[in-house]
N, C-alpha and C positions, 0 to 999 in steps of 0.2 A: 504494500499500499503505499502509495506516494503522497506526501503532504506538503502542499506549497504554502508559504506564508507570505501574504499580500500586505503591503504598506502603501496605503493611499495618502500622499500629503496634502490633498485638498481636504479630504476628510478629516485629517487629523487637525488641520488648521481651522476647519469650521467647528471642531469640538473644543479647541484651545482658545479660540479668539471669537470676536463678533462678526456674526452674519448680518449684514444689513438688510433691513426689510422696509416694509411701509412705515414703520416708526421712526425712520432715520431719513431726514431730509439732507441731501447733499448739498453744499453751499458752494456758489462760484468762488474760485479763489481771489481773495482780496488782498490788500496791500501787505498784511501782514504775513499771509501765506507765502506770497510770492518772495518776500524779504527771508522768511524762514527756509524756504527752499534754497534760496542763493547762500545764506549764511551756513546752513548746516551740510549743502551738498546733497541732501536727500530729496529726490523729485517726488516721492510718493505720499508727501504730507498733504492733508487735507482737511476741511472743518465741515462737521454736519451739525444739525440742530435735531435733538431728540424730541420728537412730538409729544411724548407723554410726559416726560421730566420738564421740557422746556430748557434744557441745559444745551450750552454750545460746546462742542468736544472737537479736540485737536486729536487726529488720528493719523495714522499711517497704513497705507494699503498693505496687505500680506497678498491678497489676490485681487487685481483690479477687474471690475466688471466688464469693461469695454475690452481688456486684452485677454482675460483668462475666463470670462463668462460667468463668474460668480464673484461677489462682493463680499470680501472677509477682510477685515481691518483689525488693528491693534489700537485700543484707544490709549493715547499719551497723557491727556488730561481734559478734565471738564470744567467749564467755566459757565458762569451765570449770564455772561453779556457775550456779544460777538468779539472776537478777537481784535478785531480792527477799533472798537471803541476802546478797550483798555488793554493794549497789547502786552505780553509779558516782557521782562527785561532781557537784554542781549545775554546777561549771565545766566538767567533761568533757561534760556534756549540752549545755550552752550552745555549746561548741565543736564538738561532733560532730553535733548534731541541730538544723539550722536550716532554715527554708523557703527554697526555692529562690531566691525573690525577694531574701532577706536575703543569700544568698551572692553572687548576680549584683550587688547594689548594693555590697557590700564590695569585690568585685573591681572594679568600676568605680571606686570612690572611690580605691582604692589605685592604679590606673593614672593617675587625674587628679592625686594627690597626688605620685607620682614625676615625672610630666611637669613639675608646677608646681615641684618641688624642682631640677629640671634646668635648667628655664628661669631661676629664680633665681640658680642658681649661674653659669650662662653670664653673666646680667646683672652678677653680683658681679664676676666676672673682667674683663669689659669695663671696669667703672668702675675696677677696680684698675689696669688697663693704662693708662687716661687719667689717673690720678692720678699714676702713676710718671712717665709723659710729661710731664705738666705740670711735675713737680719738676725732671725733667732740663731742660726748657726754662728754668725759673726759674734754674737754674745756668749758663745760657748754652750748653748743649750742644743746640741745635736740631737738629742732624743725627740724634743718638741718640734725641731724642723723636720725630723723624718715623719713624725706624726701629721703635721701639717700637709707635706707633700702627698701623703698617702690618703688622706681623706677627701671626700668631695668638697669642693670649695663653693660657698656661697657668699657674695658681697652683700646679702640682705642683713639686716640688724635683729637677727633673732636672739632671743636671751643668751644662749651659750656664746654666741660671737660677739654680742654687747659686753658681757663680762670680760670675755677674753681681750678685746680692745681696751677695756678700762685698766686691766692689769698692766698691759703693755705701756699705757700711757703713764700710769702711775710709776711704774719701774723706771721710765725714761725721764720723769721729772728731775730737774735740778742737773740733768747731764748735758754736756757739750758734745755733740756729735760732729766729727769733721771727716772729710773725705780722703784725707791724706795720712 
């Protein structure tokens, strides 16, 4: 027995997004829509009025009725007034309407930046641990230095580390430390 799995992208889009019907009045492109298309580089932006709620909705075509035979859209934002009356700011448009490639690139960059920051923080903690251990060894306390090198280092101020730090500072009071 042969089973074939079928995937219909139009059906999937119809289930995931908004299918336009008689409750949606597609409005002609006004000044804001023309500007948003130029500014964002996305030509599939449009505005419709919802006849039941009376809201004006900024949307993007997933499937265009003239090109694809079915009107399926993704709502971006709903407004109480037409967009030409009180248009959103340029910053709002920049943050809300972006090509999917730009969004994906920003997400990947954010993931990379967080991983790099975590790696750097880990490296800094290891360096700090070794710096403290080297200082302990220079003070003649090789056993403590060895213990510090062996344990997992955390630069946070948990009670154990806080007391250790206080002990170090108290023992160093009144001493002159020179590099030579």
